[in-house]
C-alpha positions in Angstrom: -25.6 19.0 10.0 -25.3 15.4 11.0 -21.9 14.3 12.3 -19.6 13.8 9.3 -22.2 14.9 6.8 -22.9 18.6 6.2 -26.1 19.5 4.5 -26.7 22.9 2.9 -29.4 24.3 0.6 -28.6 27.5 -1.2 -29.9 28.9 -4.5 -31.8 25.6 -5.3 -28.8 23.3 -4.7 -28.6 20.8 -1.9 -24.8 20.3 -1.2 -23.9 17.1 0.7 -20.4 17.2 2.0 -18.7 14.2 3.5 -16.7 15.3 6.5 -14.6 12.6 7.9 -11.3 13.4 6.2 -9.3 11.8 8.9 -10.7 8.5 7.8 -10.7 9.3 4.1 -14.4 9.9 4.4 -15.1 6.2 4.9 -18.9 5.9 5.2 -20.4 4.7 8.5 -24.0 3.6 9.0 -24.8 7.0 10.5 -23.4 8.8 7.4 -25.5 6.6 5.1 -28.5 7.3 7.0 -27.9 11.0 7.0 -27.3 11.0 3.1 -30.4 8.9 2.7 -32.6 11.1 4.8 -31.3 14.3 2.9 -32.0 12.7 -0.5 -35.5 11.6 0.6 -36.1 15.2 1.7 -34.8 16.5 -1.4 -37.3 14.5 -3.4 -40.3 16.3 -1.9 -38.7 19.7 -1.3 -39.6 22.0 -4.1 -36.8 24.4 -3.2 -34.2 21.7 -4.1 -33.7 21.5 -7.8 -30.2 20.0 -7.9 -28.1 17.7 -5.5 -24.3 18.1 -5.3 -22.1 15.5 -3.6 -18.5 16.4 -2.4 -16.0 15.4 0.1 -13.6 17.1 2.4 -9.9 16.2 2.5 -7.7 14.4 0.1 -10.4 11.7 -0.8 -13.9 11.7 -2.1 -14.6 8.7 0.0 -12.8 5.5 0.9 -16.1 3.6 0.6 -17.9 1.6 3.2 -16.1 1.6 6.7 -14.7 -1.8 6.7 -15.2 -2.1 10.4 -19.0 -2.4 9.7 -18.4 -5.0 7.1 -16.3 -7.1 9.4 -18.9 -6.9 12.1 -21.5 -8.1 9.6 -19.1 -10.9 8.5 -18.8 -12.0 12.2 -22.5 -11.9 12.6 -22.3 -9.2 15.1 -24.6 -6.8 13.3 -27.4 -6.9 10.8 -26.5 -7.5 7.2 -29.3 -5.3 6.0 -27.2 -2.3 6.4 -27.9 1.5 5.9 -25.6 1.2 2.8 -28.3 -0.8 0.9 -30.9 1.7 1.9 -28.7 4.6 0.5 -28.1 2.6 -2.7 -31.9 2.2 -3.1 -32.4 5.8 -2.3 -30.0 7.5 -4.7 -31.2 5.2 -7.5 -34.7 6.6 -7.1 -33.9 10.4 -7.2 -35.4 12.0 -10.1 -33.7 15.4 -9.8 -30.2 16.0 -11.2 -27.3 14.7 -9.2 -23.7 16.1 -9.6 -20.5 14.7 -8.0 -17.3 16.6 -7.4 -14.6 13.8 -6.9 -11.0 14.2 -5.7 -8.6 11.6 -4.6 -9.7 8.1 -4.1 -13.4 7.1 -4.8 -13.5 3.4 -3.6 -16.5 1.0 -3.7 -19.6 2.8 -3.3 -17.6 6.0 -3.9 -17.4 4.9 -7.5 -20.7 2.9 -8.0 -22.8 5.9 -6.7 -21.3 8.0 -9.6 -23.3 5.7 -12.0 -26.5 7.3 -10.4 -25.1 10.9 -10.8 -25.9 12.9 -13.9 -22.8 15.0 -14.1 -19.5 13.9 -12.7 -16.4 16.3 -12.5 -13.0 14.8 -11.5 -9.9 16.3 -10.0 -6.7 15.6 -11.7 -5.8 13.1 -8.8 -9.1 11.3 -8.8 -8.9 7.5 -8.9 -11.9 5.3 -9.1 -11.7 1.9 -7.6 -14.3 -1.0 -7.2 -12.2 -3.8 -5.5 -15.1 -5.9 -4.5 -13.5 -9.3 -5.3 -10.5 -8.4 -3.1 -13.0 -8.4 -0.2 -14.8 -11.6 -1.3 -17.7 -9.6 -2.1 -19.8 -8.7 -5.3 -20.6 -5.3 -6.9 -23.6 -3.3 -5.7 -25.7 -0.3 -6.7 -26.6 -2.0 -10.0 -22.9 -1.5 -11.0 -22.6 -5.1 -12.3 -24.9 -3.9 -15.0 -24.3 -0.2 -15.2 -20.5 -0.2 -15.3 -20.1 -2.7 -18.3 -22.9 -0.8 -20.0 -20.8 2.3 -19.7 -17.4 1.3 -20.2 -17.4 -2.3 -21.6 -17.1 -5.8 -20.0 -13.3 -6.1 -20.0 -12.6 -2.6 -18.4 -15.4 -3.3 -15.8 -14.1 -6.8 -15.0 -10.6 -5.5 -14.4 -12.1 -2.9 -11.9 -14.2 -5.5 -10.2 -12.0 -8.5 -10.2 -8.4 -7.2 -10.4 -9.3 -4.1 -8.3 -7.5 -1.9 -11.0 -7.9 1.8 -10.3 -9.0 4.1 -13.1 -7.3 7.3 -13.3 -9.4 10.6 -13.9 -8.4 11.0 -17.6 -9.2 7.5 -18.4 -12.5 7.8 -16.5 -13.5 10.8 -18.7 -12.4 9.0 -21.9 -14.6 6.1 -21.3 -17.7 8.0 -20.1 -17.4 7.9 -16.3 -16.8 11.6 -15.9 -17.5 14.9 -17.7 -14.2 16.6 -17.3 -10.8 16.6 -15.4 -10.2 19.9 -13.7 -7.5 21.2 -11.2 -8.5 20.3 -7.7 -8.5 24.0 -6.7 -11.2 24.6 -9.3 -13.2 21.3 -8.7 -15.9 22.6 -6.4 -16.5 25.7 -8.4 -16.8 23.8 -11.6 -19.3 21.4 -10.1 -21.3 24.2 -8.4 -21.4 26.3 -11.5 -22.9 23.3 -13.4 -25.5 22.8 -10.5 -26.5 26.6 -10.7 -26.9 26.3 -14.5 -29.2 23.2 -14.1 -31.3 25.1 -11.5 -32.2 27.5 -14.3 -33.5 24.8 -16.5 -37.2 23.7 -16.4 -37.4 21.2 -13.6 -40.2 19.2 -15.4 -38.0 18.8 -18.5 -35.0 17.7 -16.4 -37.0 15.1 -14.6 -38.6 13.7 -17.8 -35.2 13.6 -19.5 -33.6 11.6 -16.6 -36.5 9.2 -16.6 -36.1 8.6 -20.3 -32.3 7.9 -19.9 -32.6 5.5 -17.1 -34.3 2.0 -17.0 -35.4 2.1 -13.4 -37.0 -1.3 -13.4 -33.9 -2.9 -14.7 -31.8 -1.0 -12.1 -34.0 -1.9 -9.4 -33.9 -5.5 -10.3 -30.2 -5.6 -10.5 -29.8 -3.8 -7.2 -32.0 -6.5 -5.5 -30.2 -9.4 -7.0 -26.8 -7.9 -6.0 -28.0 -7.1 -2.5 -29.0 -10.8 -2.0 -25.7 -12.1 -3.2 -23.7 -9.3 -1.3 -25.4 -10.4 2.0 -24.7 -14.1 1.2 -21.0 -13.2 0.5 -20.6 -11.3 3.8 -21.3 -14.5 5.6 -18.7 -16.8 3.8 -15.4 -18.0 5.0 -13.8 -16.0 2.2 -15.2 -12.7 3.5 -14.2 -13.6 7.1 -10.7 -14.3 5.9 -10.6 -11.0 3.9 -11.7 -8.8 6.8 -9.5 -10.7 9.3 -6.6 -10.2 7.1 -7.3 -6.4 6.7 -7.6 -6.1 10.6 -4.3 -8.0 11.0 -2.6 -5.9 8.2 -1.6 -8.9 6.3 -2.5 -10.3 2.8 -5.5 -12.6 2.7 -4.9 -16.3 2.0 -7.9 -17.6 0.2 -6.2 -20.8 -0.9 -7.0 -22.5 2.5 -10.6 -21.2 2.6 -13.2 -24.0 1.8 
């Protein structure tokens, strides 16, 4: 177990649990690295047949720790962050990935779901991708995958207006498999994982490959990553993160 990320392999299932509930499971660089390392190991470990993501506390994840973004925007740390490595890694996994989502799933917390094969949502789940609020652009190929899944206007509302999507709506438009009571969420996801471990791994791998245009996804991730890094260095981004730190609404009207 790495700090804030618990890794457990049992009955063919690699369970990755985010354990930073006091910060709504906001992802730090160390957490991204731990997740990437676990996924890379899972790719080559024949004992791992299915991967399951879950989070402790009342949120799946609040997304990237904004302190890291703010540091990058001020030029105090490298913009090529562990988050981009995690995005690349999860997009390349050819084994089934399942997510059990409760509470808020913000930013990467939602876009990573587009790389999962089964998604179960608690009744209180809320999916949010407020990238424009932070003067940023979408990542994880979500600028292509999300409109492909739910349509342009719904995706734009999530990206540009920052409108959250409730669990029932997410299932209705194809972002989740089912809404379940929170008390039953982990069992529902784990049961599905166990079922998949009993399926022929080769058939599952080939099916996933057929269902995903990896070259297109990789190209979109690359384009988004370049724009994301550029956006982090803009005056708009500095205003967004300064406003967040000062607990005030950002004022983009005066930003050149």
